[in-house]
Structures are given as structure tokens and as C-alpha cells.
C-alpha positions in Angstrom: 26.6 -20.4 11.2 28.1 -17.1 9.9 31.9 -17.0 9.7 33.4 -14.7 12.3 36.5 -12.7 11.2 38.6 -10.3 13.1 40.0 -7.2 11.4 42.4 -4.6 12.7 42.4 -1.0 11.7 45.7 0.7 12.1 45.9 4.4 12.1 48.8 6.7 12.5 49.8 10.3 12.2 47.8 13.1 13.6 45.1 12.8 16.2 42.6 12.2 13.3 45.0 9.9 11.5 46.9 10.2 8.2 45.3 7.1 6.8 43.7 3.8 7.6 45.1 0.3 6.8 42.6 -2.6 6.9 44.3 -6.0 7.6 42.7 -9.4 8.0 45.2 -10.6 10.6 45.7 -11.0 14.3 48.8 -8.8 14.2 49.3 -5.1 13.7 50.8 -4.4 10.3 52.6 -1.4 8.9 52.2 0.7 12.1 53.9 4.0 11.4 54.0 7.4 13.1 54.2 10.8 11.6 54.2 13.2 14.5 51.2 11.6 16.3 50.5 8.7 18.5 49.7 5.4 16.8 46.9 3.1 18.0 45.1 0.0 16.9 41.4 -0.9 16.9 40.0 -4.4 16.8 36.5 -4.8 15.3 34.6 -8.0 14.6 31.5 -8.6 12.6 29.6 -11.4 10.8 29.8 -12.0 7.0 26.1 -11.5 6.9 26.5 -7.9 8.2 25.8 -5.0 6.1 28.7 -2.5 6.0 27.2 0.8 6.7 28.3 4.1 8.2 30.4 4.1 11.3 32.7 6.7 13.0 35.7 7.4 10.9 37.9 8.3 13.8 37.6 6.7 17.2 39.9 5.8 20.0 39.3 2.7 22.2 36.7 0.1 21.2 34.6 0.7 18.1 30.8 -0.1 18.4 29.0 -0.7 15.1 25.4 0.4 14.7 22.8 -2.4 15.3 21.7 -2.3 11.7 25.2 -3.5 10.6 25.4 -6.4 13.0 21.9 -7.7 12.4 21.6 -7.3 8.7 17.9 -6.3 8.3 17.6 -6.2 12.1 17.5 -2.7 13.3 16.3 -1.4 9.9 12.5 -1.7 10.7 10.7 1.4 11.8 7.0 1.7 12.9 5.3 5.0 12.5 1.8 6.2 13.5 1.7 9.8 12.2 2.7 11.7 9.0 6.4 11.1 8.5 9.2 11.0 5.9 11.2 7.9 4.8 14.9 8.3 5.5 18.0 6.8 4.0 18.4 4.5 7.0 14.9 3.0 6.6 14.3 -0.3 4.9 11.2 -1.9 6.4 8.5 0.7 7.2 5.4 -0.4 9.1 2.7 2.2 9.2 0.1 2.0 11.9 -3.0 3.8 10.5 -5.2 2.8 13.4 -5.6 6.5 14.5 -6.5 7.7 11.0 -5.0 8.2 7.5 -1.3 8.8 7.3 1.0 10.3 4.6 4.5 8.9 4.2 6.8 11.2 2.1 9.6 9.7 0.0 13.0 11.3 -0.2 14.3 12.8 -3.5 15.4 9.9 -5.7 18.6 11.8 -6.6 19.8 11.4 -2.9 19.1 7.7 -2.5 20.5 6.0 -5.6 19.5 2.3 -5.7 17.4 2.6 -2.5 14.7 0.0 -1.8 11.8 0.4 0.6 9.4 -2.3 1.9 6.3 -0.5 3.1 3.2 -2.1 4.8 0.0 -0.6 6.2 -0.7 -2.4 9.5 -3.8 -0.2 10.5 -7.4 0.1 9.4 -7.2 3.4 7.5 -5.4 4.7 4.4 -1.7 5.1 3.9 -0.7 7.7 1.2 2.8 7.5 -0.2 3.8 10.9 -1.6 6.6 11.6 -4.1 9.3 14.3 -3.6 9.4 17.2 -6.1 8.9 16.0 -9.7 9.7 12.3 -9.0 7.0 9.8 -9.8 5.9 6.5 -8.5 5.7 4.5 -11.7 4.2 7.6 -13.3 1.9 8.4 -10.4 2.3 11.3 -8.0 0.9 9.3 -5.1 0.4 5.7 -4.2 -2.0 4.5 -1.5 -2.4 1.3 0.5 -5.4 0.2 2.5 -5.4 -2.2 5.5 -2.6 -4.9 5.1 -1.6 -3.4 1.8 2.1 -3.5 1.0 4.5 -2.2 -1.6 8.2 -2.6 -2.6 9.7 0.6 -4.2 13.1 0.8 -6.0 14.8 4.2 -6.7 15.5 4.4 -10.5 17.8 7.4 -10.4 18.3 7.4 -14.2 14.7 8.4 -14.8 13.7 9.8 -11.4 11.1 7.2 -10.9 10.2 5.0 -7.9 9.7 1.6 -9.6 7.0 -0.5 -8.1 8.5 -4.0 -7.8 5.5 -5.4 -6.1 2.2 -4.2 -4.8 -0.7 -5.9 -2.9 -3.9 -4.3 -1.8 -7.1 -5.6 -0.2 -10.5 -4.8 -1.6 -12.3 -1.9 -0.1 -16.0 -2.2 0.7 -17.9 0.4 -1.3 -21.4 -0.5 0.0 -22.7 -3.5 1.9 -25.8 -4.6 3.7 -26.5 -8.2 5.0 -30.1 -7.2 5.7 -31.5 -4.4 3.6 -33.5 -2.1 6.0 -35.2 0.1 5.1 -36.2 -1.8 1.9 -35.5 -0.5 -1.5 -37.6 -1.1 -4.6 -37.5 -0.4 -8.4 -40.3 -0.4 -10.9 -39.1 1.8 -13.7 -36.4 2.0 -16.4 -34.6 4.8 -14.6 -31.7 4.0 -12.2 -32.4 4.8 -8.6 -30.0 4.6 -5.5 -29.7 1.5 -3.5 -26.9 2.7 -1.2 -24.2 5.4 -1.1 -20.7 4.8 0.3 -18.5 7.2 2.1 -15.7 9.1 0.3 -13.0 6.7 -1.1 -9.5 7.6 -2.4 -8.5 6.3 -5.9 -5.0 6.6 -7.3 -6.0 6.7 -11.0 -5.1 3.1 -11.5 -7.6 0.5 -13.0 -9.9 -1.0 -10.5 -12.2 -4.0 -10.4 -15.6 -3.4 -9.0 -17.6 -6.5 -8.2 -21.1 -7.0 -6.7 -23.1 -9.9 -5.3 -26.5 -10.0 -3.7 -30.1 -11.2 -4.0 -33.6 -9.6 -4.6 -37.2 -10.7 -5.2 -40.3 -10.0 -7.2 -43.3 -9.2 -4.9 -46.2 -9.3 -7.4 -47.5 -12.7 -6.3 -47.5 -14.3 -9.7 -44.9 -15.8 -12.1 -43.5 -13.2 -14.4 -40.4 -12.2 -16.4 -38.3 -9.4 -15.0 -34.9 -8.0 -16.0 -32.9 -5.8 -13.6 -29.7 -4.0 -14.0 -27.2 -3.0 -11.3 -24.6 -0.2 -11.7 -22.6 2.4 -9.9 -21.7 6.0 -10.4 -19.3 8.6 -9.0 -20.1 11.8 -7.0 -23.8 11.6 -7.7 -23.3 12.6 -11.4 -22.1 11.4 -14.7 -22.9 8.1 -16.4 -24.1 5.0 -14.6 -21.5 2.2 -15.0 -23.2 -1.2 -15.6 -22.1 -4.1 -13.3 -24.5 -6.8 -14.3 -27.9 -7.7 -15.7 -30.2 -10.0 -13.8 -33.1 -11.9 -15.4 -35.7 -13.9 -13.3 -39.0 -15.6 -13.9 -39.9 -16.2 -10.3 -42.5 -14.7 -8.0 -41.8 -14.0 -4.3 -38.5 -15.8 -4.5 -35.1 -14.4 -3.6 -32.9 -14.7 -6.6 -29.0 -14.2 -6.5 -27.1 -11.8 -8.8 -23.4 -11.0 -9.3 -21.2 -9.3 -11.7 -18.0 -7.1 -12.1 -16.6 -4.3 -14.1 -13.0 -3.0 -14.7 -13.0 0.8 -14.5 -10.4 3.5 -14.0 -11.7 6.3 -11.7 -10.0 9.7 -11.9 -7.4 10.1 -9.3 -8.7 11.6 -6.1 -11.5 11.1 -3.5 -14.9 10.1 -4.8 -18.3 9.1 -3.4 -19.6 5.9 -5.0 -23.3 5.1 -5.3 -24.7 1.7 -5.9 -27.8 1.8 -8.3 -30.4 -0.3 -9.9 -33.4 -0.3 -12.3 -35.9 -2.7 -13.8 -35.5 -2.7 -17.6 -38.2 -5.2 -18.5 -41.2 -7.0 -17.0 -43.8 -5.7 -14.6 -44.5 -5.3 -10.9 -42.0 -4.3 -8.2 -38.5 -5.6 -7.5 -37.6 -5.4 -3.8 -34.6 -5.8 -1.5 -35.5 -5.9 2.2 -34.5 -7.6 5.4 -34.4 -11.0 3.7 -31.9 -9.7 1.1 -28.2 -8.6 1.0 -25.8 -6.9 -1.3 -22.0 -6.4 -1.3 -20.2 -4.0 -3.6 -16.4 -4.1 -3.4 -13.5 -2.6 -5.3 -9.9 -3.7 -5.6 -7.1 -1.7 -7.2 -5.2 -3.6 -9.9 -1.4 -3.6 -10.3 
């Protein structure tokens, strides 16, 4: 149980008061007049309360803001459109169900020691944007996908929002639980398996990981080696994920692998690719096969 204390604020003098005396007592102390009308105000609050802004001059009863009485209660705000974080915000829940949202941070110089707890509670992207030349641990923007959350602390000495904690879910780059139409490879040149939509990357390291299965379709036992990779924006080098070796005919064989890579900051289209590097015949993925390429941003 919190301790309940009663305080009295005694003001005297002009209509706005010449001064305030705060006394932990049931009695009025030092009540003086200086050409005005003295009055006393009684206020009560819990020890757990956060002392925040309240009216400096008020006659009658004094009502404190809800955020003072309830500690963190009253400091949570839900937004569903582009908005700016305020000095009164603490917990910010961003509902991105209707589309991507940008949350703009205030200037660090104006919020010394400020902490924000931010969470994306929708299915689209939340972009957190700096103010002016401030940075977010060196980045100009931070992003959170569904259920991603971040804790930011205002380092006013260096004008940096320090990331005290970050959690993001993996984003699906390309997926098919039944490959239709089928895809095949017979040569040493990479060809496309699937192309994802445009994805945003913050410029931080990411882990790309893939799993799936495929089969030879030549009808006889043979040795085959297949490589799986990805590339950005239909250009540049193919980035190898894994190398799969099989000596099986008409048998679906699993493959998996991962790669740590740092994409350039910005939106990119990612294409999942493959090639046969050794052996003979045709390697196929069809309605009996699946693949799943995911990416997760690392802290």
C-alpha cells in the first residue's frame, strides 16, 4: 500500500501570490499577508506519484493531472497515423494496421534525459525519424515491424537517442509452401526462384535464413550440387546462402542455410535465386516442395 501524505500550500500576497511555502503538516504555517488575501490549498498524493507540471496559481481545490496520480498510468498514447512524440509521452503504441506510419522524435536538446517506450502493434512498418541533426545510435531512422519494440534514451551531451533495447520480428522475404508454377535449374547460372515486394532496411546488419526442399527428376541416381542465394534490386552480386548436395533421384531433399549481410539503408526488392553447380539433369521445385526466405535485423 502506498503511503498517503497530506501537504498544504500556503500562499500570500498578491492575487498570484508572493511565494509558496510547502509544509508537511495538518496546520497552516507562516500564513502572512502583504496587501492581498491569504488562502490555503490542501493536496494529497501517493508516494508512487510522479511530480509533474501542475497549475502554479489556483484558488479552491487543486486537481493534479492523471499522469501524476497514476505513475505510468495516463502516460500511454495510441496513435494510428503519422505523429510526433511529445514531452508528455512515455509509452507510445503505434497501430500500423492501416499502413506504414512515421513517428517523429523531438529535438534531444528540449527533452534532457527523456525515455520513450515505443511498440508497433499493427501489421505494417513503423518508421521512427530523428529531429534535425540528432541521430538514433548513429542512424537517421529506425524501423520496427509487427510487434517490434524499442526503448530510447535522450543523450543530450552527444545529441544521440541511445537505443537501450530493441526487438524486431523476422520479415518474410519470399515464401511458398507449394511451389506452383514449378521452377527448375540445369545450368551454372543463377536464375530466379521468387521475388519479394519492396522491403525497408535501416542499414543495420541482418541475418537472412532459408529452408526448403527440392528434387532431382532424371529418374536415376546421380550426384547434384545446388546453390541458393539472394540479390538486391535485380542487380549486383548474388549473395550465397547455402550449398546443397544430393545423390538421390526423384526424392525431395531438404536444404537450409543463413548469411549475415548489411544492406544499404533504404527500400530494396530482394530476389531468391538458385543454380546447379555440378551433376546432370534437372533440379525441380513444384507443388510437392516449399521454400521460406526470412530476414531479421540484428541489434
